[in-house]
N, C-alpha and C positions, 0 to 999 in steps of 0.2 A: 504494500500500500504506500509506503514511503517512496519507493521507486516510481510508482505511478504519479505521485505528487511532484516529484522532481522532474519527471518527463513532461508532465503537463505544464509545469512552470516554465521549462525551457521552450516548449512550443509556443507558449503565450509570449514570452520575450521575443522570440523570433518573429512572430506575427506582428507584434507591436513595432518592431524595428522595420519590418516590411511596410507597414502602414505609414510610418514616419517618412520612409524613403519615397513611397508613392505620392504622398501629399506634397513633399518637397518638389518632386519632379513635376507634379501637376500645376505647381505655381511658378515653374521656371519659364524662362523665355523660350527655351527649346520646345517645351510642350505647346506653347501657343502657336508655334510655327508648323506643328504636325498636321497631317490630314485629319479630317473630322472622324473618320472611322477608327483611327488609331487613338485619338483622344477619347472617343466613346468607349473603346475596349479598355483603355487604361482606367477610366472612371468606373467601369463595371468591375474590373479587377480589384480596385480599391474598395468598392462596396462589398465584394465577396470577402476580402480580407477582414473588413469590419464585422461581418456576420460570423466569420470564423473565430475572431477574437471573442465575441460574445459567447459562442458555444464553448470555447476553451475556458472562459471565466466560470461558466456554469458548471463545467466538468470539474474544474479545480475546486470550486466551492463544495461540490458533492463529495469529492475525494477527501477534503479536509473534514467535512462533517462525518464521513464514515470512519476516518482515523480517530476522531475524538470519541465517537460513539462506541466503536468496536473494541479498541484496546488502549485507549488513553495514551497513545504514542505521539501525541502532538502537544506542544511543540517539541521538536527534536532537541537532544542535548546540545548545548553550545559547543562550538568547535574550539579546538586548541589553537594557539597562536600559529603553529606550523600548518595546521589544516586550513586555517583562515587565509594564510598567505598563499597556500597552494590553490585554494578556491579562487582567490583574487586573480592569480595568474591564469587559471583556467577560464574565468569569465572574460578577462582581457583578450585571451586568445580567441574566444568565441566572437567577441565584438570585432576583432580584426578580420576574422574569416567572413563575417557578415558584411563588413565594409568592402572587402575584396569582391564578394558576390555582387554587391550593388554596382561596383565599378565595372565588373565584367558585363553585367546586364546593360549598363549604359553604353558601353563600347559596342556590344552586339546590336543594340537598337540603332546606334549611329551607322554601323556598317550595313544594316539592312536598309536604312534610308538611302545610303549611297548606291545601293544596287539597283 
């Protein structure tokens, strides 16, 4: 159950990062110069991401409720200093990977426009 909670939390963080990226892109000058069908598709994708975020929030809340109800294993035991530092490194690595994915997506979009 704790693994489900961690997995759901990570999925939620990823979706929220994707939403932030999509919103930023939709407000950029590049977006305004795109064809209407691409703009429409991008806005539909953003709406889908927002729906997915709400579903993940509901799932997370249910998982937390089940943890509390079933075995009182929530909240987890606090991390040691070394575990906390390792977690911070891991989270930074995840952020860096997500940033690279956004950059790759932007480059791919520009390359498709050039074709």
